[in-house]
C-alpha positions in Angstrom: 0.0 0.0 0.0 2.8 2.5 0.8 4.3 1.9 -2.6 1.1 3.2 -4.2 1.3 6.3 -2.0 4.9 7.0 -2.9 4.2 6.7 -6.6 1.1 8.8 -6.3 3.1 11.5 -4.5 5.8 11.4 -7.2 3.1 11.9 -9.9 1.7 14.8 -8.1 5.1 16.5 -7.7 6.4 15.9 -11.2 3.2 16.5 -13.2 0.5 18.3 -11.2 2.5 20.6 -9.1 5.2 21.5 -11.7 4.0 24.3 -13.8 5.9 25.4 -16.9 7.4 28.4 -15.0 9.0 26.0 -12.5 10.4 23.9 -15.4 11.9 27.0 -16.9 13.3 28.0 -13.5 14.8 24.6 -13.1 16.6 25.0 -16.5 18.1 28.3 -15.4 19.1 27.6 -11.8 19.8 24.9 -9.4 17.5 26.8 -7.0 14.7 25.8 -9.3 15.5 22.1 -8.9 15.8 22.6 -5.2 12.4 24.3 -5.1 10.9 21.4 -7.2 12.4 18.9 -4.7 11.1 20.8 -1.7 7.6 20.7 -3.3 8.1 16.9 -3.7 9.1 16.6 0.0 6.1 18.6 1.2 3.7 16.6 -1.0 5.3 13.3 0.1 4.8 14.2 3.7 1.2 15.3 3.1 0.4 12.1 1.3 2.1 10.0 4.0 0.7 12.2 6.9 -1.8 9.7 8.2 1.0 7.1 8.6 3.5 9.7 10.0 1.2 10.9 12.7 0.4 7.3 13.6 3.8 6.1 14.6 5.7 5.9 11.4 7.6 9.2 11.7 10.7 7.7 10.1 8.8 7.9 6.8 9.8 11.5 6.7 13.5 10.3 6.5 12.6 7.9 3.8 10.8 10.7 1.9 13.9 12.9 2.4 16.1 10.2 0.9 13.9 9.8 -2.1 13.9 13.6 -2.6 17.7 13.6 -2.4 18.0 11.2 -5.3 15.2 13.1 -7.1 17.4 16.2 -6.9 20.4 14.3 -8.3 18.4 12.7 -11.1 16.7 16.0 -12.2 20.0 17.9 -12.1 21.7 15.3 -14.3 18.7 15.4 -16.7 18.9 19.2 -16.9 22.6 19.1 -17.5 22.1 16.7 -20.3 19.1 18.5 -21.7 20.9 21.8 -22.0 23.6 20.2 -24.1 21.6 17.9 -26.4 18.6 18.1 -28.6 17.2 14.7 -27.6 14.4 15.3 -25.2 12.1 12.2 -25.2 14.6 9.6 -24.2 16.0 11.6 -21.2 12.5 12.3 -20.0 11.6 8.6 -20.1 14.9 7.7 -18.4 14.4 10.4 -15.8 11.0 9.0 -14.9 12.3 5.4 -14.8 15.1 6.4 -12.5 12.6 8.1 -10.2 10.5 5.0 -10.2 13.6 2.9 -9.5 14.5 5.1 -6.6 11.0 4.7 -5.1 11.1 0.9 -5.7 14.5 0.7 -3.9 13.2 2.8 -1.0 10.1 0.5 -0.8 12.3 -2.6 -0.9 13.7 -1.6 2.5 10.3 -1.2 4.1 8.3 -3.8 2.1 8.1 -6.2 5.0 6.4 -3.7 7.3 2.6 -4.1 7.8 1.5 -0.5 7.9 -1.6 0.0 10.1 -3.8 3.1 10.4 -6.3 3.5 13.2 -9.9 3.1 12.2 -10.9 6.8 12.3 -12.9 9.1 10.1 -11.6 9.0 6.5 -9.6 5.9 7.1 -11.7 3.8 4.7 -11.3 6.3 1.9 -7.6 7.0 2.5 -6.7 3.3 2.9 -8.7 2.2 -0.2 -6.0 1.3 -2.6 -8.5 1.5 -5.5 -8.9 5.2 -5.0 -5.1 5.8 -4.9 -4.6 3.7 -8.1 -7.5 5.5 -9.8 -6.1 8.9 -9.0 -2.5 7.9 -10.0 -3.8 6.7 -13.4 -5.8 9.8 -13.8 -2.7 12.0 -13.2 -0.8 9.8 -15.7 -3.5 10.1 -18.4 -4.1 13.8 -17.9 -0.6 15.2 -17.5 2.2 12.6 -18.0 1.1 11.8 -21.5 0.8 15.5 -22.4 4.3 16.1 -20.9 5.6 13.2 -23.1 4.0 14.8 -26.2 5.7 18.1 -25.1 9.1 16.5 -25.1 8.5 15.2 -28.6 7.7 18.8 -29.6 10.8 20.1 -27.9 13.0 17.8 -30.0 11.6 19.6 -33.1 11.5 23.1 -31.6 13.5 23.9 -28.4 11.4 27.0 -27.8 8.1 25.0 -27.8 5.7 25.8 -25.0 3.8 23.3 -22.9 0.2 23.5 -24.0 -1.7 20.4 -23.0 -4.5 19.4 -25.4 -7.4 19.8 -23.0 -9.9 18.0 -25.3 -7.7 14.9 -25.5 -7.0 15.0 -21.8 -10.7 15.2 -21.0 -11.5 12.3 -23.4 -8.8 10.1 -21.8 -10.0 10.9 -18.3 -13.7 10.3 -19.2 -13.0 7.0 -21.0 -10.8 5.7 -18.3 -13.2 6.8 -15.5 -16.1 5.0 -17.3 -14.1 1.8 -17.8 -12.8 1.9 -14.2 -16.3 2.5 -12.7 -17.7 -0.3 -14.9 -15.2 -2.8 -13.5 -15.8 -1.5 -9.9 -19.5 -2.0 -10.5 -18.9 -5.6 -11.8 -16.6 -6.4 -8.9 -19.2 -5.0 -6.4 -22.0 -7.1 -7.9 -19.9 -10.2 -8.4 -19.3 -10.3 -4.6 -23.0 -10.1 -3.7 
């Protein structure tokens, strides 16, 4: 379950809470990369907050370690990006390295059975289907558009990030309908 939250937090930080201005700032200054990583750290702690306040404070340190490697990976990608025209492959490698970092961090804690008290909101927060649904929505809405933007940047380095809102809405709508259909089937199959 924690792995899903770590991936969800990463998707939020790299795609939802990274506007084009921050990307430009990262390209100009290491302070931009540092700001981006601080945003990741805050988001990670917010996503993990129910666990942190319920006895798993050390998750803050785990999150800090992930953010440290996030900084190194992003800075290396930017250094490469500034010297080369290839944009798609470094973007994909960057995301795979972030995922690998999260998987390695998870490896060290995978044997822990995380528990949350049965309080208000617990059922929603601990429902892995909701986290997976939201993570896939972020992927469909922003990560694909960011990938398309990298393709444009290979052709025109001055290209601006302009997501195709119509395509994003169609992807979200179709995925949501399919996901809800399968939830509906699973619900009635267990009755």
